[in-house]
C-alpha positions, 0 to 999 in steps of 0.5 A, spaced: 499 499 500 502 506 498 501 512 502 500 519 501 500 524 505 499 532 503 499 536 509 496 542 508 498 549 513 497 555 511 503 555 507 501 548 504 505 543 504 506 536 501 509 530 505 509 523 501 510 517 503 509 512 496 513 504 494 516 507 488 517 501 485 513 496 481 514 491 477 509 490 470 502 488 471 503 490 479 495 494 481 496 498 487 492 503 491 495 509 494 492 512 500 492 520 502 491 523 507 490 531 508 491 534 515 492 542 517 499 545 520 496 540 526 495 534 524 487 536 523 484 531 518 482 536 512 475 534 508 473 537 502 480 537 499 481 537 492 487 532 490 490 533 482 494 527 480 498 528 474 502 522 471 507 526 465 507 518 461 500 514 463 504 508 458 508 507 464 503 508 470 497 509 470 492 512 474 484 511 476 482 517 478 487 523 477 481 527 481 478 527 488 477 529 494 477 528 501 472 525 505 470 527 512 476 524 515 481 527 511 483 520 506 483 519 499 484 513 494 486 511 488 490 506 483 495 506 480 497 501 475 503 499 472 503 498 465 511 499 461 518 499 464 521 504 464 519 511 470 515 517 469 514 523 475 508 525 478 505 531 480 500 531 485 496 538 487 492 540 493 488 545 493 484 547 501 480 555 501 484 558 496 492 555 499 495 550 494 499 544 496 504 541 491 509 535 489 512 531 486 513 523 485 517 519 481 515 511 479 519 505 476 517 499 473 520 494 472 520 490 466 518 482 469 524 480 465 529 482 468 533 478 473 535 484 479 532 488 484 536 494 488 533 496 495 537 503 497 536 504 505 540 509 509 544 508 516 539 512 520 532 515 517 533 523 521 539 526 522 542 533 523 545 537 518 552 538 521 553 530 520 553 526 515 550 518 513 552 512 510 547 509 505 547 503 502 544 500 496 543 493 496 542 488 489 538 481 489 538 477 483 532 472 482 536 467 478 542 463 481 547 464 475 546 473 475 552 474 479 551 481 485 558 482 486 562 487 483 556 491 479 556 498 479 551 502 483 549 509 482 547 514 487 544 521 486 540 526 490 534 527 486 529 531 491 532 536 496 539 540 498 545 535 499 551 531 496 552 524 495 560 520 495 563 516 491 558 517 486 558 510 483 560 504 488 562 496 487 557 492 490 561 486 495 561 479 495 553 480 498 551 486 492 551 491 497 554 498 496 555 504 500 556 512 499 556 517 504 550 523 504 553 529 507 546 534 508 546 542 505 541 545 510 535 542 513 530 538 509 527 532 507 532 529 501 530 523 497 536 519 494 536 515 490 541 508 487 541 505 481 544 499 477 544 497 470 543 491 468 547 487 462 542 489 457 543 497 460 536 497 463 535 501 468 532 498 475 533 503 481 530 505 488 529 511 493 530 512 499 528 518 504 532 522 509 529 527 514 536 532 515 533 537 521 536 543 521 542 546 525 547 552 527 550 550 521 546 551 517 546 559 518 553 559 517 552 554 510 546 559 507 551 566 507 556 561 504 554 556 498 547 558 497 546 556 490 545 549 488 543 545 480 542 538 482 542 533 479 548 535 474 549 533 470 542 533 466 541 528 462 542 520 463 534 519 465 534 526 468 530 530 464 530 536 468 534 539 473 533 543 480 536 551 481 535 552 489 538 559 492 536 562 498 534 569 497 534 575 503 528 578 506 527 584 502 528 584 494 525 587 487 526 582 483 532 577 481 536 574 474 537 567 473 542 566 467 545 559 464 551 562 459 555 557 455 563 557 456 563 563 452 559 567 455 552 567 451 546 567 454 542 560 453 537 561 458 535 566 462 529 567 467 527 574 471 522 572 477 519 578 482 517 577 489 510 573 491 512 569 483 514 561 484 521 562 484 521 568 489 518 567 495 523 573 500 527 570 507 526 563 504 529 558 501 527 558 493 527 552 487 525 552 480 527 547 475 531 546 467 529 542 463 535 543 459 532 547 453 534 555 451 529 561 452 526 558 444 525 551 448 531 547 444 534 543 447 543 546 449 548 541 446 552 537 452 558 541 455 559 545 461 555 552 463 555 557 467 549 558 472 548 565 474 544 568 480 543 575 481 539 578 486 537 586 485 534 591 490 533 597 486 539 598 482 543 594 486 546 587 487 545 585 493 548 578 491 552 575 485 553 568 484 556 563 480 556 556 479 559 550 473 553 545 471 553 540 466 549 538 461 550 530 458 544 528 453 
């Protein structure tokens, strides 16, 4: 059973628990619960569910309302192998909660599956945490030792190293997760079988804020992940901390010759422009004409203005590899 927890507060927020790996033909019930900031159930919350690829995962009800207990249900059906992002919206008295999840559908002819899990489910932002991936095989002839496991932070703030680790004799690989700030973080581990098919799993880590957060956000408050964009990830997150007062901000991506390939301007209150908060927008690797940029290294520039003055200017090298 999937559990999708929709938490609606004055500033709506989605917190989701779900089984992100299904096999072809699997049918799974998704339970959605809506509460307010005091965990009091909310009825008549309109839930919209939008899958990007219905050939991979189909959903029985994409628009539904919570009942008097704050609950609603829908059914996911796994069709073809691959992965798809699914977007969820919760609307209550004009407030909107939003989040996205990723579901992998495993080919039934694949002889492997993978399980990803952290050493601890909850850590402080000034700690580090080991993340493990264990590879299993349905066939005694398929070795699980010495296989490449790749790790990525697919949601939230943080880094993980190494990005690739080999499995031991028991099929276990290990990486070290480094939080950036207090956040809910999703770490993915994936494996490519002998035919190049991807088998993946995702785990969640709750990062509790610490005093180190305050120091870090002033030292480095611009993040781009995953980098490079590509290889199954068709969009990247651009995350940044904004001052409590500004007039507008500019996000620019330039090629090595200084030519602008992407430019977005945001004013306070718009998506990606909440003052005094961490903000996040996404870039799908296209220029402002909607065409994919070439593979290579680019420069991400964030400039925050107050009138004619630049309050903050940050740079970061980012990669694109299709």
